[in-house]
N, C-alpha and C positions, 0 to 999 in steps of 0.2 A: 530530668529530660531538658533538652535545650529549648529555648523560646525563640521563635522565628516570626518574622513579619509575614502577614497573610500573603499566601501565594509563593513565598520564597522557596519552600520545599519543592513545589511543582517545577521549578526551574532546574533542579538538580537531576543528574542522570540516575538511572536505576542502580548502577554500580555504586555511586556515591550514597544513595539512600540505603542501600544494603549495608554498607560499612557503618553508617550511623545506627542502623537497627542492631547490628551485631554488637556495637559498643554501647548500646542502650542509651545513646544520646538523643534519640528520638524514638517514638513508639509508632506502631502501625496504626493505632487509633489517631495519633496526631497527623499522620499522613492522610487519613480520611477527613479529619477536620479541615486540613489545608485544601484538599480537593474540593470539598463541598463549599468552602468559602469562595474559592476561585470560580467554581461553577455558578454560583449565584451572581457573582460580579461580572463574569466574562461571557458566559454562554448565551445570555439574552442578545448579545451583539453579534456573535458569530454563528449561533444555532448549529453547533457541531454535535452536541449530545442530545439524544432524543428520548432516552429512558435511563432512570437511575433509581436505585433502591437503597437509601441510606441505612435502613434497619439491617439489611443483609450485609452491607459494607462494614458496618461497625461490628457485626457478629464475626465476620471473617477476620477483621483486624484484631479483635480480642483473642480469638483462637491463635492467631499468629504471635501475638505478644506473649501468650502463655508458653508456646513452644520455644520462643526465644529465651524466656526466663529459665527454662529447663535445659537449655543447650541442645534443643532438638529441632532446629530449623529444618524444614523439608528440602530447601534448595536456596541458592543465592537470591532467588526472586521471592522468597517467602515474605508476605506482607506488602509487596509492591503493587500499587494500583495498575490495572490493565483495563483499557477500553476495548470493546468488541464491536465490529461492524454489524449493522442490523440485518444483514443477510445470512448471518452465521447462527447456528443453533447453540443456545446457551440456556441451560435449565434455570428457571426462575424469572426469565424475561421473555417478552414477546419477541418474535422474529417477524417483522412486518414486510421485509424485502422492499420497503419503501412504497408499498402498494395498499390501496384500500381493500383489495381482495384478500389480504392477509393481516388486516389491521388488528385482529384479535387472536391471531394464531400464537399459541404458546407451546413450544416444543417440550417434550418430556425428557429429552436427553441432551447432554452436551455432545457436540461433534468431537472427534478424537483429539484434535489439537487443544480444544478448550478443556476437555477432561484432563489432559496432561498438565495444563496450566493450573487447574484446580488442585490436582494431586501434588503439584510443586508448591502449593501454598499461596499463589498469587491472589490478590484481591480483585476479583472480576467485578468491577464497580459500575460499569455503565455501557450502554449501547450507543453507537455513533451513526450519524445520518448517511444515507445512500440514495442515489436516484432509483427510480422504480426498476426493479429486477436487476439492479446494479449494471445497467447497460449504457447509460449516458456518460458523456465526457464532462458533465457538470453535475453538481449535487443539488437537486431540487426535486420535490415530489408533492403530491396532493395531500399527503398526511401531515408533513412537518415543515414544508416550505424549503427555502434555499439556505445553503450554508455559505458564509462569507469567508473570504481570505483574510487572516489577521494582518498580513502585511499591507493590505489595501482593502478596506472594507467595501469598496465599490467594485471589487473583483471577485471572481469565483476561485476556489481552490481546485477546481476541476472535479473529476469523478473517475471511477465511482466511489473511491474511498476518501471523498472530500471531507466528511465529518471526522474521520480518523486523523487525518494529517492536520486539520485546523485545530483540533483539540491538543495534539502534541505541540504545535507551534506556540500556543499560549500557556503551556504548562499544565493542562488538564490531564495529568498522568504522564509518566515517562515512557510508557509502552502502549502500542496500539496494534490490534489484530485486524487486518483488512483482508481483502481478496484481490486477485489480479487475473482477469480473463483476457484483457487486451491492452494492458498498461494501467490497470485500475489502482494499483498502489504506487507505481513508479511515476507516472505523470503528475498526480496530485502531490506526491512528495517533492517533485521538482518545483512545483508552484508554491509550496508552503515552506521550503527551506529545511526539510527533514530528510531522513534516510528511509528508503523503502526498498524491500527485497522481495523479488519473485523467485521462489525456489524452483529447482528442477521438478517437473511433474512427478508426483509420487513421494517426494521427500516427506511431506506432511500428509498423512493418510486422511481420506474423506470417507466417512461411513454414514453419519446422520446429517442430512442437510436437504436443501431444496433441490429439485431436479436440475440437471445440467442444462444450461442454455446453449452453450457453444462447445459441444463435444466434451473434451477433457481439457480445454484451454484454461479454465479457472482453477486457481490454487489458493490455499490459505497463505496470506502474505504478511509478514511482520514489518513493523515500522517503529522508529524511535528517533531520538535526536542525535545519537552517536552510533557509529558502526558497531562498537562493542555491545551496546544495549540491544541493537537489532539482532546481532548474532546470538546473544543470550536468550532472547525471546524465541528465535528460530530453533535453537538447539533444544529448548525445553519441549517443543512440539513435535520434533522429528522422531522417526523410528518406524520400523515395519509393523503392520497390522494385517493379519491374514485375511481380514474381511475386505481389504483393499489390495488387490493383487499388484497394482502398480507400485505399491510401497515395498514389495518384497525384494526388488532388485537392489535395495540399499541395506539389506540385512547385515552385511559385513562391514558397512561403512560407519565405523565409530568416530564420532566427532570429539575433539578435545573440549574440556570445560571452558577454556578461554582461547582466544585467537593466539596462535604461536607468535612469540616475539622474534623468532628467527627470520632473517630477511628472505624475501622471495628470490629465487634465482632469476637471472636476466630473462625477461619475458618478451615474446614477440607480440606486441600490441598493435593491432590493425585499427586504424582510425577512419571513421566515416563521418564527414561533416555535412554532406548534402547527398541527395539522391536525385539523379537525372536533373530535371529542371524545376523540381519542387522547391519552393522558397523556405529558407530557414532564417529566423529573426537574426539580424546582424549582431545584436548583443549576445544572443545565445551562442552563435557560431564562434565569435571572438573569445568568449569566456571558456568554452570547451576546448578550443585550440590552445589557449594558454595553459589549461590544465594538462593537456597532452604533453606540452613542453616540460611540465613538471616531471612527468614520468621519464622523459628523455634525460633530464638532468640527473635523475636518480640511477641512470645506467641501463634503462630498458630500451629495447629496440622499437622504434616508432615508424610506422609506414602508413601513409594515407592510401586508401583503396576505394574502389567502387563497391556498391552494395552487393553483398554475397547472396542476396535474395531478390526475387522479383516482387517489387512492391505491389504491382497490380494483381498478381496472383494471390498474394497474401490478403489483400483487401477483398478480392472476390470470394475467397474461402471464408473469411470472417463474416462477410455479409450473408452468405448462404447459410452457414451454420447457425449464426446468432439469430437471424430473423426466423428461420424455420423452427429453431428451438423455442423461441418466444411464442410463436403461434401454437406449438404443441402444448405449452403450459397454459395458455389462455383458453383453448378450445373447450375444456370441461366447464368453464364458467359462462353460462348462457348470456349473462348481462355484462360481459367484460368491456364492451365498447363504451358503455356509459360510466365505467368506473376507473378506467386507466388514464394516465397522463396522455395528452395529445401526441407527444412524441412517441410514446409506446404504441399507440394505435397505428401510426404510420408504419413503424417497423413490423408490427404483427401482420398488417395487411400485406406487406411485401413478402413476409414469410409464408403466408397462405398460398402464394403463387409459386413457391419453390417446388420443383418436380422431384420425384424420387431419383431420377437420373442425375439431376443437378446436385442433389445431396450426396449421392454415392461418389460422384466425380470430385466433390469437395473433399471427402474423406480420403480418396486416392491422392489428391494433391497434398494433403497433410502429410501422408507418409513420404511422398517425394521430397517435400520441404525438409523433413527431418533427416532423411538420408543425405541430401545435399549439404545441409549444415554440418552434419557429423563428419562428412568428408572434408569440408572446408576447414574445420578445426584441426586437421592434421598439419596444416601449414601456419596456423596461428594459435597463440595461447589464449588471447582475449580480443574482444572487440570493444572499442571505445567510441562513443558518439553522444550527441545530445539526447537527453531523455525525451524532450518535446521540441518540436520545431518552433514553438511560440512561447511567449511570456504569458502569464495569467491575463485573462481578458475580462471584459465587463460583465457584471451580474445581468441575468436575464437572457443572455444569449447562449444557445446550446454549444457553440464553438466560436473560435475567433473568426471574424468575417474578413479580416485582412492580416497579412504578414508582410512587413516591409512596404506598406502602402499599397499593396496589390490585393485584389479580391482572391479569396481562396475558398475551397469547398469544405464540407463538414468533417472530413477525415485528414485535413492537411496537417494538423498539429500532431497526428499519431503516426507519422511515417516511420519513426524509429522504434515503435513500441510493439505492435501486434505480431511481428515475425517471431519474437521471442516466445510467445505463447504457442504459436503454430508449431514451432520447433521443440517445444517442451524444455527450454533452456533456463539456466539460472541467470538472473540479471539484477543489478542493484543500481538505484539512483542515489547519488550523493550530491550535496550542494557544492557549487563552485562559485567564483566571484559573481556577485549580483549585478543587475543592470545599473545604469547610471542613476535611475530613480529609485533604486533600492529593492526592486522586485527580485525574488529568488530565481536562480537558474540551476538546473540539475544536469549532471553528467551521468551517463549510463555506461556501466561496465558489464559485459556479457561474456560468459564462459561456456565451454562445451557441456553437454549433458552430464550431470553428476559432479561437476566441478564447483559445487556451492562453496566449499571451504576456501578454495583458491580465489574465487570472486571476492569473498569477504576479506581475505588477506590483502588483495590488491587495493580494495577500498580503504582498508585501514592504513595502508602505506600512504595513500594520498591524504587521508585525514591528518596523519601525523606531519606530513610535509607542508600542508596548506590548511591548517585548522580554521574552522568557521565558528566553533563554539564560543569564542570570545566575543563574537558579534551579538548585538541585541537579537533575542530570539523572536521578537514580535514587535510590531509597532504599538505605540500607545493608543489603545482603542478610544476613539473619539466619542465623547458623550453626546455629540450632535447626531450620531448615527442612531436611529431608532432601533429598538429590539425587533428581531425578525419574528412575526407572529406565526404560531403553529396553525396549520390548516386542518388539523384534526377536529 
């Protein structure tokens, strides 16, 4: 077996690690060793991982090494460490949903995507931090505290999959499973310089899990440091399950094991760099515009457009569904007001005031949004836009208070994100050129419903043309920054 510097294996991609495992130049046990060493060294400073079971991790690794020795690997991901967001059911771990109300809740079953990863031999090694009920745009809760952004420890990685992306950015596993209800994997991925994918609704079935907060907006969402790794994680979890009828429309959609090398045909890529008078950070806009020019240089048709969705309708629908859904979850708990995060309390009180008529009207609007976007994609192959209107912002604030020096509201950074969930579309965030002070910036590529593979192929095309993997994956974590204390 090869000898490596502590943490070195964590900087490799899942594909690279898989090759090393096949050649038996490294063992799955050594991957766990490397992960745990990095966890002890780095996690106290970023607070990305909230639960870990070394005994189970080594047991899974030994089983994987035995299969490899016998030439019986279960999949290309056999033995590869995977982290899972703390709002997803995974047997053997608590699923706290970032809330004291579920602090000791331990599910008895894996959700479908997790069960498929387990069947593929992945090492389900840890749970990652999330804001309470996975609703906030920054990762902080009363159980575990706030997660820091490895690129600037004074900044947030956003939310709600902030723990997942921060762990990836520092090499705490090459693969992370998060969720996305309103941008929850894509926006944090843009703030942490990783790849985050929101599949078409139904691509990854949901059977065992917490109650839905925002209708069907939330999906299981894979993330990694490369497009290929993200696709591999996604592909392992997809497929119909008759217990989730939304997954059955993909029963005939077989995905290749690897992203095709064949070039994409010339595509119609519509670009959206701003919406109405809403501000977009100058550095974000410039970087994403430059990325769009890369596609043009590759022969694709680029056209700047106005938003094909009504931002204020999307925000109204999101507010109605998410706050009412949150209130529904909290009502059975008589003492919820004394146990939840102050921000959660504000949202839940708002949800209590939602009328039946408002809720039904919101569901009607969802169907109209989906119909309009389906028609829109008859004239375009893809949408290209910033993932977030802002750069990462300071710890302790639930959202950026300013963009380009002007005051903004709490949803200003999310103007490009939530319409994707409302319309049930596939979308990916990939890193583009960072800001002048080195903070990551993400570009979002959106496709029509069901075009998940095409979105991945377009992202891969950009990654090949403008690779970012050669850059440092994370800043040198400063010893002057104190460890983030758990609040549990």
